[in-house]
C-alpha positions in Angstrom: -4.4 -23.8 28.1 -0.9 -24.0 29.6 2.1 -25.6 27.9 5.7 -26.2 29.0 7.0 -24.8 25.7 9.1 -21.6 26.2 11.5 -19.8 23.9 13.0 -16.5 23.1 12.1 -14.7 19.9 14.8 -12.3 18.5 14.1 -9.5 16.1 16.1 -6.5 14.9 15.3 -3.4 16.9 15.5 -1.2 13.8 13.1 -3.3 11.6 9.9 -1.7 12.8 7.4 -3.7 10.7 9.0 -6.9 12.0 9.1 -5.7 15.6 5.3 -4.9 15.3 4.7 -8.3 13.8 6.8 -10.0 16.5 4.8 -8.4 19.2 1.5 -9.5 17.7 2.9 -13.0 17.2 4.1 -13.2 20.9 0.7 -12.0 22.1 -1.0 -14.8 20.1 1.4 -17.4 21.3 1.0 -16.3 24.9 -2.8 -16.6 24.5 -2.3 -20.1 23.2 -0.3 -20.9 26.4 3.3 -20.6 25.2 5.9 -18.8 27.2 7.6 -16.3 24.8 10.2 -13.7 25.6 10.7 -11.1 22.9 14.2 -9.7 22.6 15.1 -6.8 20.4 18.8 -6.5 19.3 20.9 -4.3 17.2 21.6 -5.8 13.7 25.2 -6.5 14.8 24.3 -8.3 17.9 21.5 -10.3 16.3 23.7 -11.3 13.4 26.3 -12.5 15.9 23.7 -14.6 17.7 22.3 -16.1 14.5 25.7 -17.0 13.0 26.9 -18.6 16.3 23.6 -20.5 16.7 22.7 -18.7 20.0 19.0 -18.3 19.4 15.7 -20.1 19.7 13.7 -18.3 17.0 14.4 -15.1 15.1 12.6 -13.0 12.6 14.5 -11.1 10.0 14.0 -9.4 6.6 15.3 -11.2 3.6 18.2 -8.8 3.3 19.4 -9.4 6.8 21.4 -12.6 6.1 21.7 -15.2 3.4 20.1 -18.1 5.2 21.5 -20.6 2.6 24.9 -20.1 4.1 23.7 -21.4 7.5 23.7 -25.2 7.1 22.6 -26.2 10.6 19.4 -24.2 10.5 15.7 -24.7 9.8 14.1 -21.7 8.4 10.9 -20.5 6.7 10.6 -17.6 4.3 7.3 -15.7 4.3 6.2 -12.6 2.4 4.4 -9.7 4.0 1.0 -11.1 2.8 1.5 -14.2 4.9 2.3 -12.1 8.0 -1.1 -10.4 8.3 
């Protein structure tokens, strides 16, 4: 199945469990026909992109940023049990 949906998924290069999860997520999305480009950034660069709104989708741990301060953002909070 091929779709026209494509996006970039950002993750912190130092958050190894999330990097591993992001890779698995990208593989599954690609199998479903999505075009996904995984980008790993330093915490500083990723925070800059998130705060400025320059992202499609990002994965971050709960201590990365207080998402309630970002008013123009949709987000979902998951615990590690839900990421398996």
